[in-house]
C-alpha positions as CSV (number, residue, x, y, z in Angstrom):
1,M,-22.0,-0.3,-35.3
2,K,-23.8,3.0,-35.1
3,K,-24.9,2.3,-31.6
4,S,-21.3,1.7,-30.5
5,A,-20.2,5.0,-32.2
6,D,-22.8,7.0,-30.3
7,H,-21.4,5.5,-27.1
8,F,-18.1,7.3,-27.7
9,Q,-19.0,10.5,-25.9
10,R,-15.9,10.8,-23.7
11,I,-12.6,10.5,-25.6
12,G,-9.3,9.9,-23.8
13,L,-6.0,11.1,-25.2
14,V,-2.6,9.6,-24.4
15,G,0.6,10.9,-26.1
16,N,4.3,10.0,-26.0
17,A,6.0,12.9,-24.3
18,E,9.3,11.9,-25.9
19,K,8.0,12.6,-29.4
20,S,7.7,16.4,-29.9
21,A,5.4,15.9,-32.9
22,C,2.8,14.4,-30.6
23,A,1.8,17.8,-29.2
24,A,0.6,19.2,-32.5
25,S,-1.3,15.9,-33.3
26,V,-3.0,15.9,-29.9
27,R,-4.1,19.5,-30.3
28,A,-5.4,18.7,-33.8
29,A,-7.4,15.8,-32.3
30,V,-8.9,18.0,-29.6
31,R,-10.2,20.4,-32.2
32,L,-11.7,17.6,-34.3
33,I,-13.3,15.9,-31.3
34,Q,-14.7,19.1,-29.7
35,R,-16.4,20.0,-33.0
36,T,-18.6,17.0,-32.6
37,G,-19.6,18.0,-29.0
38,R,-17.7,15.1,-27.4
39,K,-15.7,15.5,-24.2
40,I,-11.9,15.3,-23.9
41,V,-10.0,13.7,-21.0
42,C,-6.2,13.4,-21.0
43,D,-3.7,11.8,-18.8
44,E,-1.6,14.4,-16.9
45,I,1.5,14.0,-19.0
46,T,-0.4,14.5,-22.3
47,A,-2.2,17.5,-21.0
48,Q,1.2,19.1,-20.1
49,L,2.8,18.0,-23.4
50,A,0.0,19.7,-25.5
51,K,-0.6,22.5,-23.1
52,L,-4.3,21.6,-22.7
53,K,-6.8,22.8,-20.2
54,C,-9.1,19.8,-19.9
55,P,-10.1,17.2,-17.3
56,T,-7.2,14.9,-16.5
57,A,-6.5,11.5,-15.0
58,P,-3.2,10.6,-13.3
59,N,-2.4,7.8,-15.7
60,A,-3.8,5.6,-18.5
61,A,-5.3,3.1,-16.1
62,A,-7.4,5.7,-14.4
63,L,-8.2,7.3,-17.8
64,A,-9.6,4.1,-19.1
65,R,-12.2,4.1,-16.3
66,E,-13.4,7.5,-17.3
67,V,-13.7,7.4,-21.1
68,D,-15.3,5.4,-23.8
69,L,-12.4,5.4,-26.3
70,I,-8.7,6.1,-25.9
71,L,-6.6,7.6,-28.8
72,V,-2.9,6.8,-28.3
73,F,-0.4,9.1,-30.1
74,G,3.1,7.7,-30.7
75,G,4.5,4.5,-32.0
76,D,4.0,0.9,-31.2
77,G,6.0,1.4,-28.0
78,T,3.4,3.8,-26.7
79,M,0.6,1.4,-27.6
80,L,2.4,-1.4,-25.7
81,H,2.9,0.7,-22.6
82,T,-0.7,1.9,-22.6
83,A,-2.0,-1.6,-23.3
84,R,-0.2,-3.0,-20.2
85,Q,-1.7,-0.2,-18.1
86,I,-5.3,-0.7,-19.1
87,A,-5.2,-4.5,-19.4
88,S,-8.1,-5.0,-17.0
89,S,-10.3,-2.5,-18.8
90,E,-12.7,-3.0,-21.7
91,T,-12.0,0.5,-23.1
92,P,-10.9,0.2,-26.7
93,M,-7.8,2.0,-28.1
94,L,-7.1,3.5,-31.5
95,G,-3.4,4.1,-32.3
96,V,-2.3,7.3,-34.1
97,N,1.1,6.7,-35.7
98,I,3.7,9.5,-35.0
99,G,6.6,7.1,-35.6
100,S,7.7,5.2,-38.7
101,L,6.6,1.5,-38.9
102,G,3.8,0.9,-36.5
103,F,1.7,-2.2,-36.7
104,L,-0.4,-1.4,-33.6
105,T,-0.9,2.3,-34.5
106,A,-3.6,2.0,-37.2
107,V,-4.0,5.6,-38.3
108,P,-1.2,7.9,-39.7
109,S,-1.3,11.2,-38.0
110,D,-2.0,13.1,-41.2
111,K,-5.1,10.9,-41.8
112,L,-6.6,11.5,-38.4
113,A,-9.5,13.7,-39.6
114,D,-10.7,11.0,-42.1
115,A,-10.3,8.3,-39.6
116,L,-12.4,10.0,-37.0
117,K,-15.1,10.6,-39.5
118,L,-15.3,6.8,-40.1
119,V,-15.3,6.3,-36.3
120,W,-18.2,8.7,-35.8
121,A,-20.1,7.0,-38.7
122,G,-19.7,3.6,-37.0
123,E,-17.4,2.3,-39.7
124,F,-15.1,0.3,-37.5
125,K,-14.6,-3.1,-35.8
126,F,-13.1,-4.3,-32.5
127,E,-10.2,-6.7,-32.3
128,S,-9.5,-8.5,-29.0
129,R,-5.7,-9.0,-28.6
130,A,-4.4,-11.6,-26.2
131,L,-1.9,-10.6,-23.5
132,I,0.7,-13.1,-22.3
133,E,2.3,-13.2,-18.8
134,A,5.5,-14.6,-17.2
135,T,5.5,-15.8,-13.6
136,G,8.3,-17.3,-11.5
137,V,11.0,-16.7,-9.0
138,C,14.2,-14.8,-9.9
139,H,17.0,-14.6,-7.3
140,G,14.5,-15.7,-4.7
141,K,11.9,-13.0,-5.5
142,K,8.5,-13.7,-7.0
143,L,8.0,-12.1,-10.3
144,T,5.0,-11.4,-12.6
145,A,5.2,-9.6,-15.9
146,T,2.5,-9.0,-18.6
147,A,3.2,-8.2,-22.3
148,L,1.2,-7.6,-25.5
149,N,4.1,-8.4,-27.8
150,D,6.6,-10.8,-26.2
151,I,8.4,-12.2,-23.2
152,V,12.1,-12.5,-23.9
153,V,15.0,-14.1,-22.1
154,T,18.2,-12.6,-23.3
155,R,21.9,-12.4,-22.3
156,G,23.6,-9.2,-21.1
157,A,26.8,-7.7,-22.3
158,V,28.9,-10.8,-22.0
159,S,29.3,-12.5,-25.4
160,R,28.7,-16.1,-24.3
161,L,25.7,-18.3,-25.1
162,L,22.9,-18.8,-22.7
163,A,21.8,-22.4,-21.9
164,L,18.0,-22.6,-21.6
165,D,15.9,-25.7,-21.0
166,V,12.4,-25.2,-22.5
167,T,9.4,-27.4,-21.9
168,V,5.9,-27.1,-23.4
169,N,3.1,-28.6,-21.3
170,G,5.7,-30.6,-19.4
171,D,7.4,-32.0,-22.6
172,L,11.0,-31.1,-23.2
173,V,11.6,-29.1,-26.4
174,T,15.4,-28.9,-26.1
175,R,18.2,-27.2,-24.3
176,Y,18.8,-24.1,-26.4
177,R,22.3,-22.6,-26.6
178,C,21.6,-19.2,-27.9
179,D,21.7,-15.4,-27.4
180,G,18.1,-15.5,-26.1
181,L,14.6,-16.8,-26.5
182,I,11.5,-15.0,-27.6
183,V,8.0,-16.2,-26.6
184,S,5.8,-14.1,-28.8
185,S,2.0,-13.4,-28.7
186,P,0.2,-13.4,-32.0
187,T,0.3,-9.6,-31.9
188,G,4.1,-9.7,-31.4
189,S,4.9,-11.8,-34.4
190,T,5.8,-8.7,-36.4
191,A,8.1,-7.4,-33.7
192,Y,11.3,-8.9,-32.3
193,S,10.2,-12.4,-33.3
194,L,10.1,-11.4,-37.0
195,A,13.6,-9.8,-36.8
196,A,14.9,-13.1,-35.3
197,G,13.5,-15.2,-38.2
198,G,10.1,-16.1,-36.7
199,A,6.9,-16.5,-38.8
200,V,4.3,-13.8,-39.3
201,V,1.0,-14.8,-37.9
202,L,-2.4,-13.0,-38.0
203,P,-2.7,-11.0,-34.7
204,T,-6.1,-12.7,-34.0
205,A,-4.6,-16.2,-34.3
206,E,-4.6,-18.4,-31.1
207,V,-0.9,-19.1,-31.1
208,F,2.5,-18.5,-29.5
209,A,5.7,-18.3,-31.5
210,L,8.8,-19.7,-29.7
211,T,11.8,-18.2,-31.5
212,P,15.5,-18.7,-30.5
213,I,17.8,-15.7,-31.0
214,C,21.0,-16.7,-32.9
215,P,20.9,-20.4,-31.8
216,H,24.2,-22.4,-32.0
217,A,22.4,-25.3,-33.6
218,L,21.3,-24.3,-37.1
219,S,18.4,-26.8,-36.9
220,N,16.7,-24.8,-34.2
221,R,13.8,-23.0,-35.8
222,S,10.8,-21.0,-34.6
223,I,8.0,-23.2,-33.3
224,I,4.3,-22.3,-33.4
225,L,2.4,-23.4,-30.4
226,P,-1.3,-23.2,-29.3
227,L,-2.0,-20.2,-27.1
228,S,-3.4,-22.6,-24.5
229,A,0.1,-24.1,-24.0
230,T,2.2,-23.6,-20.9
231,V,5.9,-22.7,-21.7
232,R,8.6,-23.1,-19.0
233,V,12.1,-21.7,-19.5
234,K,14.8,-22.7,-17.1
235,A,18.2,-20.9,-16.9
236,I,21.1,-23.4,-16.7
237,N,24.3,-21.4,-16.5
238,T,25.4,-18.4,-14.3
239,V,27.4,-16.7,-17.0
240,P,26.3,-14.8,-18.9
241,A,23.5,-13.3,-16.9
242,A,20.0,-14.0,-18.3
243,F,17.6,-11.1,-18.2
244,L,13.8,-11.4,-18.5
245,N,12.1,-8.7,-20.6
246,A,8.4,-7.9,-21.2
247,D,7.7,-5.8,-24.3
248,G,11.3,-4.6,-24.3
249,Q,11.4,-3.7,-20.6
250,I,13.8,-5.5,-18.2
251,V,11.7,-7.0,-15.3
252,G,14.2,-9.3,-13.7
253,E,17.4,-11.4,-13.8
254,L,17.5,-15.2,-13.7
255,A,20.0,-17.0,-11.6
256,A,21.1,-20.5,-12.5
257,N,18.1,-23.0,-12.1
258,D,15.6,-20.1,-11.9
259,E,12.5,-21.0,-14.0
260,I,9.8,-18.9,-15.4
261,T,6.4,-20.0,-16.7
262,I,4.8,-18.2,-19.7
263,R,1.1,-18.6,-20.5
264,R,-1.8,-16.7,-21.9
265,S,-3.0,-13.9,-19.5
266,R,-6.6,-13.8,-18.3
267,H,-6.6,-10.2,-19.5
268,S,-6.8,-8.9,-23.1
269,V,-7.0,-5.5,-24.8
270,R,-9.4,-4.2,-27.3
271,L,-8.2,-2.4,-30.4
272,L,-10.5,-0.3,-32.6
273,R,-9.8,-0.9,-36.3
274,L,-11.3,1.0,-39.2
275,A,-13.7,-1.0,-41.3
276,N,-11.5,-0.6,-44.4
277,S,-8.3,-1.7,-42.6
278,S,-6.5,-5.0,-43.4
279,F,-3.5,-6.6,-41.6
280,L,-2.3,-8.2,-44.8
281,E,-2.4,-4.9,-46.6
282,A,-0.5,-3.3,-43.8
283,L,2.2,-6.1,-44.1
284,R,2.6,-5.3,-47.9
285,R,2.8,-1.6,-47.3
286,K,4.9,-1.4,-44.1
287,L,7.4,-4.2,-45.0
288,H,7.6,-3.0,-48.7
289,W,6.7,-6.4,-50.1
290,R,6.9,-6.5,-53.9
291,G,6.0,-9.2,-56.4
292,T,3.8,-10.1,-59.3
293,Y,0.0,-10.1,-58.8
294,L,-1.7,-13.0,-60.7
């Protein structure tokens, strides 16, 4: 790993401008990185947020082409946003948690100095995380959306059930009557899918989770599918409106008989994980699991 650590000579910084605490953490990171002789590059918003005078790139996508490692300051939402922007890049990301829960942000902001010492020492590993994508035609317009966590079809403000026909590799699963449907990547199993009763899976597992939201049939349960599967979701009714979301962002509205196809994206993102990190330990700590150890 030492050779990889030596490769990290230009470090990119991306912060969430909506989190005021990010500015102080970004400035602290700058001091720690500059002490090692490494170069700093920020996206323009982060440079303005932290009042830095350093080389800048217009956005995260451009930043990824100029640096060897990106530190992302914020919560999981900031990581998701950055991941979608740099999806075609091999540049790894390390998340610094300014929020509360955070499964994608691996390092608490108050532990950044210790974490960077481990990175410079080569004590880390890379994890490749699969992205998923939705394609289709909504109201006559072609649509493509990419997500790291999940693709969700959900109803709007009208309190009526959606009717959604779902097939997997051409085989009908069922017609769901529900408030919505979550198609989760392995990374997204601890996000909306978990809150809707879906299973927790390891983020490196090669699976989708198909989880209905408040289904009318109590027998409808989350289904685990291979990540090679092709999932098709067809909207049946016109009321309520069915909205398509990618990582929590609305990307389109489905009319009756509109169909979207969800599959693994050809792109992925690389996360840097410290060598002593563990997803299962993070589950116990962040979800406050308690029990008896044998």
